[in-house]
N, C-alpha and C positions, 0 to 999 in steps of 0.2 A: 936324405936328398931332397932338394927343393924342386917342387913341380912348377913349371912355368906355363902360363897360358899360351895357346897357339895365337899367332897374330890376328886371325879372324875373330877368335873368342875375346881377345883383349880389346879389339876395336869395338865389338858389340857391347862389352861391359862399359867401355868409355862412353859409348853412345847413350846407353840406358842411364848412366849416372849423370851425364850432362843434361839429359831430359829432365831428370828429377830435380836437379839444381835450378835449371831454367824455370821449371814450373813453380817451384817453391818461391823463387824470387818474384815471379810474375804475380802469384796469388797474394803474397805479402803486400805488394804495392797496390794491386787492384782492390784488395779488401780495405786497406787504410784510406783509400780515396773516398769511400762512402761510409765507413763504419763510424766516423765521428759524428755523423748526423744523428745517430741513435743516442749517443751518450751525452750530447750537448746539454739537455735539461739537467741531468745529474751533475755534470761538470760545472754548470753555472752555479748551482748551490754550493758545491764543495769548494770552489775557488772564489766564491763571493764576487762573481762577475755580473755585469749587466748584460742584457741581450745583445747590445751592439758589440761589447767587448768579446763575448764568447763567439760571436760570428767570425771574428778574426782568426779563431782557431781553424776554421775551414778556409778562409780567404788566404791566410799566410801560406798554407800548404799548397793550395791550387795555384797561386801566383808563382811561388818558387818552383814548383814542378814544371809549369809551363815554360818559364824562362830558361831553365837549365836543361830542358829536353833538346833544344835546338843545337847546342854545341857538342852533344854526345858523340857524334860521328867524328868531329875534329879531334876531340880528346882521345878517342880510341885509336885513331891513326897516330897521334903524336906520342902517347905514352904506352900504347899497347892495350889490346882489348881485355886481357886477363887482369892487368894491374887496375884498370878502370873498374871492371866488374867487381873485383875484390874490395876496392875502395868504396864503391857505392853500397855494396852489401854490408860492409862493416859500419859505414856511416849511418845507414838506414837503421841497422839494428841498435846501435848506441843511441841514436836519436829517439827511437821507439821506447827504449828503457827510460830515458830521461823524461819523455812525455808521461809515462806511467808514474814517475816519481815527482812530477811538478807540484810545487807547493802554492803557486799563485798564478793568476792569469797571464802575467808578463812572461814568466818562465814557460808556460804552456805554449804561448804564441811563438816564442823564440825557438823552442825545441821542435815545434811543428814546421817552422820555417826550414830548419836544418833537415828534418825528415823529408820535406818536399825537394830540397836541393839534391840530396843523395838518392832519393827514390826516383828522380827523373830519368836516370839512366837504366834502371832495372828492366823495364819492359823492352825498349829497343835493343839493349844488349842481349837479353835472353832470346829475343826473336832472331837476332843475327847469329847467335850461337846455335840455335836449333836449325837454321837454314844451312849452316856449314857442316853440322854433324850428320846430316842425312843426304844421301844421293838424290838426284833429280826425281827418280821414280818413286821415292818414299817421302818426298817433300810434302805431298798432300796430307799424308798421315801425320807428319811432324807438325804441320800448321794446325791440324785438327786438335792435336793434344795441347799445343800452346794456346790456341784460341779458347779452349775451355776455361783456362785461368782468367783470361780477359773478360769473358762473358759471364762467368759464374761469380767473379768477385763482386760486382755491383748488386747481384741478386742475393748472394749469401751473406754479404756484409751486414745488412740490418738484422738478419737472423742470428748470426754469430755474436754480433755486438749486443743485441738484446738479451741473449741467453747469458753471456758473460757478466753483463751489468746486473741483471736480476739475481743471478746465482752468487756472484762474488762482488765485484765493484767495477766501476768504469775504468779503473787503473789497469785491469787485466786485459782490456781491449788492446792496449799497447804493449804490455809486458809479455803477452803471448808470442810476440815476434822474436823474443830473445832466443829460445831454443831452435826455432825454425831458421833464424839468421845464422846461428853458429854452425848448424849442420850444413847449410848452404855454403858457407865459407869453406868448411872442411872439404866438401865435395869439389868446389871450384879449384882449390889449391892442388888437389890430387889429380883431377881428371881434365882440367881445361888447359889446352896448349896456348902458349903465348904467341901473339902475332908480332911481327917485326916493327918496333917503334920507328916512326919517321921523324928523327930528331931535327931535321932541317925545316920543318913546318913552322911558320910564324902565325901567331894569333891575330885576328883582325879585331882589335879592341874597340875601334870606332864603330864598326858594323855591329858588334855584339851589344855595345851600349845603346845604339839606336834601336835594335831589335828588343832589348830588355825594356826600354821605355815603351815601345809599341805594344808588346805582349802584356806587360804588367798593367798598363793603363786600360787596355781592352778587357783584361780579366777583371779588373776592379769595376768597370762599367757593367759587365755581365753579372758579377757577384753581388753588387750593391745597388744596381739599378732598380730592382723591384722594391727594395726597402725604402729607397729615397725618392721614388716617383719618377724615375727615368729622366727625361729631358726637362722636367720641371725643377730638378735639383741643379744648382750651380756647380756642385762637386762633380756630378756625372757629365755635365757639359764640358767642364774643364778637362776631365780625364779623357773624354772622347776626342777633343781637339788635340791633346798631347799625344794620344795613341795614334791618330792619323798622321800627325807630323813625324812621329817616331818611325812608323812603317815607310812613309815616303822617303825619309832620309836614308833608311836602311837599304831600300831597293836602289835609290839613286847612287849611294856609295858602293854597294856590292857589285853593281853592274859596270863600275868603272875602276875597280881595283883588282890587282892580281892575287891578293891574299884573302880569299873568301873562306870564311869558316863554314859556310853552307855551300856545298858544291852544286851550282846551278846546272851543271851538266846532267844531273838527275832528271830534270824536267824535259830533256831532249828525248827521253825514252817514252814512247806513246803509252805503253801499259802503265808505267809508274805515274805519269802525269794524269792520266784518266782515273787511276786508282785514288790519287789524292783528292780529286773532285768528289768522287763517290764516297770516300772515307769521311769527308766533311758532312755529306748528307746523312750518312749512317750515324755519325756523332750527334747530329742535330735531331734525328728522329728516334733512334733506338734507345739511347740512354734517357731521353725525355719520356718515352713510353714507360720505361721502368720506374722513373720517379713518379709519374702520374698514377701508375698502378698501385704503388705503395700508399700514396695519399688517399686514393679512392677506398682501399681496403680499411684504412685506419679511420678516415673521417666520415665516410658514408655508411659503410657496413660495421664500423666501430670494432674492428678486430684489434686486439693488442699487438704489439710489435712482433712478438714471438709467433703468434698465429699467422699474421700477415706474411712474415718471412717464409713460413712453411708453405703457404698458398702460392707464393711467388716461386718457390722451388720447382713448381711444375714447369715454369718457363725454362729454368735451368736444365731440367730433365729433357725437355724437348730440344734445347740447344745442344746438349751433349749427344743426344741421339742423332741429330742432324750432322754434327761434326764427325761422329764415328762413321756414318754412311758416306759422307761426301769425299773422304779420302779415297774410297774405292771408285766412286763415280767419276772422279777426276781422271782416272785412267782411260775412260771411254768417252767422256763428253767434255766439250769446251767449258772453261770456268764461267764465261759470261752466260752460257745457256743454263747452267745450274743456278747461277745468281738470279736469272730471270724468274725461274720457278720459285726461288726463295722470296724474292721481292713481291711477287703476286700473292703468295701465301701470307706474307706479313701484312700486305695492304688489306686483304680480305678480313683478316682477324682484327686489324685496327678498326675497320669499318664496323665490325660486330661490337666492338667496345664502345662505339658511339651510343649504343642503345642499352648500356649497362645502367641499372637503377638500384635502388635499395632493396628491390625484390628479386634481383638476379641471384640465382642459387650458386653455392660454392662449386657445385659440379660443373656448371656452365663456365664459370671463371677459370677453373682448373683446365678444362678442355681447350678453351680458347687460348689461354696463355701458353699451354703446352704446344699447341699447333703453331702459335706465333714463334715460340722458341725454336721449333723445328725449322721454320722458314729462315730465321736469323742465322741458324747454324749453316744453312745452305748458301748464305750470302757471305758471311764473315771469312770463312776459310778460303773459298775460291778467290775472294778479293785479295787476300794476302799472298796467294799463290801467283796470281796474274801480276801483282805489283812487282815481284822480283823475277818473273819468268825470263825477261830479256835484259835485266839489269846486270852489269858486270859485277863479279864477286867483290871487287875492292870497294864498291859503293853500297854494299848491303847494310852496313852499320849506319851510314849516313841516311840511307833510305828508310830504315826502320825508325830512326829518331824523328825524321820529318813526318812519317805517317802517324806516329804516336802523337806528335805535336798537333797535327791537323785534327785528329780524332778528339783530342782534349779540348781544343778550341771550339770545335763543333758542338760537343756536349755542353761546354760552358755557356755557349750562346743559346742552345736549344732549351735547356732546362729553365732558365729565367724567362724565356719567351713564353713557354707554355704555362708556366706558373702565373705570369702576368695575365695571360688570356683567361686562365681559371679564375683568378681573383676578380678581374674586371667584369667578366661575364656573370660571376656569382652576384656581385654587387648590383649590376644593372637588372638582372632578373629578380633579385629580391625586392628591389624598388617597384618593379612592375607588378609582382604578385601582391605586394602590400596594398597597391592602389585598388585592387578588387576586393579587399577585405573590409567590408562595411556592414553596418546593421541591416542593410537591405539586400545582402547577398543571399539568394534563395537557397543554395546548397548548405550554407552555414546555418540557415534558419530551420532546416529539416530537424524533426524531433530527435532522431537518433544521434545526429551530429551535434546538435545544440546541447545535449546532455553532457557530452564529453568536452566540447570546445566552447564552453560558456564564456563569452568575452566579458561578462560582468564579474567574473572571479579572477583572482590572481593565478590560480592553477590553470584555468582555461586559457588565459592569455599567454602564459609561459609555454604551455603545450603547443598552442597555435604558432608561437614564435619559433619553436624548435622545428615544427613541420615546414614552415616557410623557409627557414634556413637550409633545411635538408633538401627541399625541392629545388631551391635556387642553386645549391651546390651541385646537385645531380645534373642540372642543365649546364652549369659551368664546366663540369667534367666532360659532358657530351660535346660541347663546343671545342674544348681543348683536344679531345681525341679526333674530332672531325678535322681540325687543322693538321694534325699529324698524318691522318689518312690522306689528305690532299697532297701534302709535301712528299709523302712516300710514293704516291701514285705518279706525280709529275717528275719524280727522280728516275723512274724506270727507263725512259729513253736515254739517260746518261750511260747506260750499259753499252750502247753502241759506240761510245768513245773508245772502249777497251779493245785491244787487239787480241791476237791469239795467245792462249796460255800454253801452247805446245812448242817444244823446242826440239831440234834435231838432237839425237842422243849424244853426238860428239860435241855439241856446242858447249856443254858445261860438264866439266869433269869433277869428280868428287875430290875435295881438298885432301892432300896427303898430310897426316899428322906429323909434326916435327919430332924427330927422334931426340 
């Protein structure tokens, strides 16, 4: 005789399995956003590519992902969320395998482009699935679990990528997605219920084309600006002009047409509109801090990729702890109050990073980054909760795609900006330090120093040059961290834009699974 699960047990099993599938899809996409940074030097030699060519491996993925995030909500409404989720997961998995099997740089860029197109929908779809799978009272816990994948992906990406590359080869950085993708597909086929497709919807091709031009051009400005000298480059100026024109035409067209593929009614909700502003700030500061921390550990303290990744795992541990705690705190405190504590914590730790030097101990770095991760965990989950607290259920997928897009654009803007500050500040300070290095410099003439830094020998000059470069770089990192501290500090008042995260219990009912 066949034993059937009770309805409650069946619902709980479905909830758990949907959580596993949503998390695996989220982690796959979040890891692949950053993991290519680690393998680029190995990939460059293997594929016989120039530095500029191999940079398109990153650019193609970022641009494609940004462009195709925007229409995810429309596609889910038109074709059904389950069909779209399955198509994105299958496409991302196949594209990952093709990336691992690429034989030349042209194939690699093309397959990364496909990976970005299909990967664009994974995060917003997984977030929407998680929101619908849990009732209101458990949504804080659900977003805590989902948020771990988002925050841990950029942190663990370099570590996992470095280990796979050193142990096996760079191909496995992409091939590892195959078993994860297949298991995710199987879980979604079995446990995810299909939404009702709205076959009467018509796609706004003109609006999408204008937004594609705007986002694509803007992403190219952010991604290539630092390499080409920003506004000194005719290419960057042209891309900036084209991007502004694309966005202008998109808004002018969308506000005067009935067939919008982005539902502007989303922004009538105070919580969602305020969350979009704050999400842009988080993208600008949080992911930039992660990028700077990695560079600091590798270039100043000279840790290898694997060791640097393990050190940064402390931030992930702190983030995980914060996300586990915040689910319970949301039952008693307003989301914006918890976020205030998290932002103050993040600001204080960023200020401490301003004073990091080559003498800073590993213990200090681990403690500071762990506390910073804790603060970020107290910000990210409540922000996602308040974003959807008062948003109608039928707008959740659209809202998730817009939030993902804004976070990506914020991080795409923030990382090149802080890297530019780091590079420029390092160069300026190096020039200033060199000005004081003369035969008449008293400290350099001291007997103990002169024996080691003898400017009359090649060894002494080389050693002195290394010291100058290191000190200039330390000041450069200090200035970059100072900028992020200021940006984080002045963003705190934006919390008051957000409304209440609490809803009357009868306001939102748990969706009933289709039989």
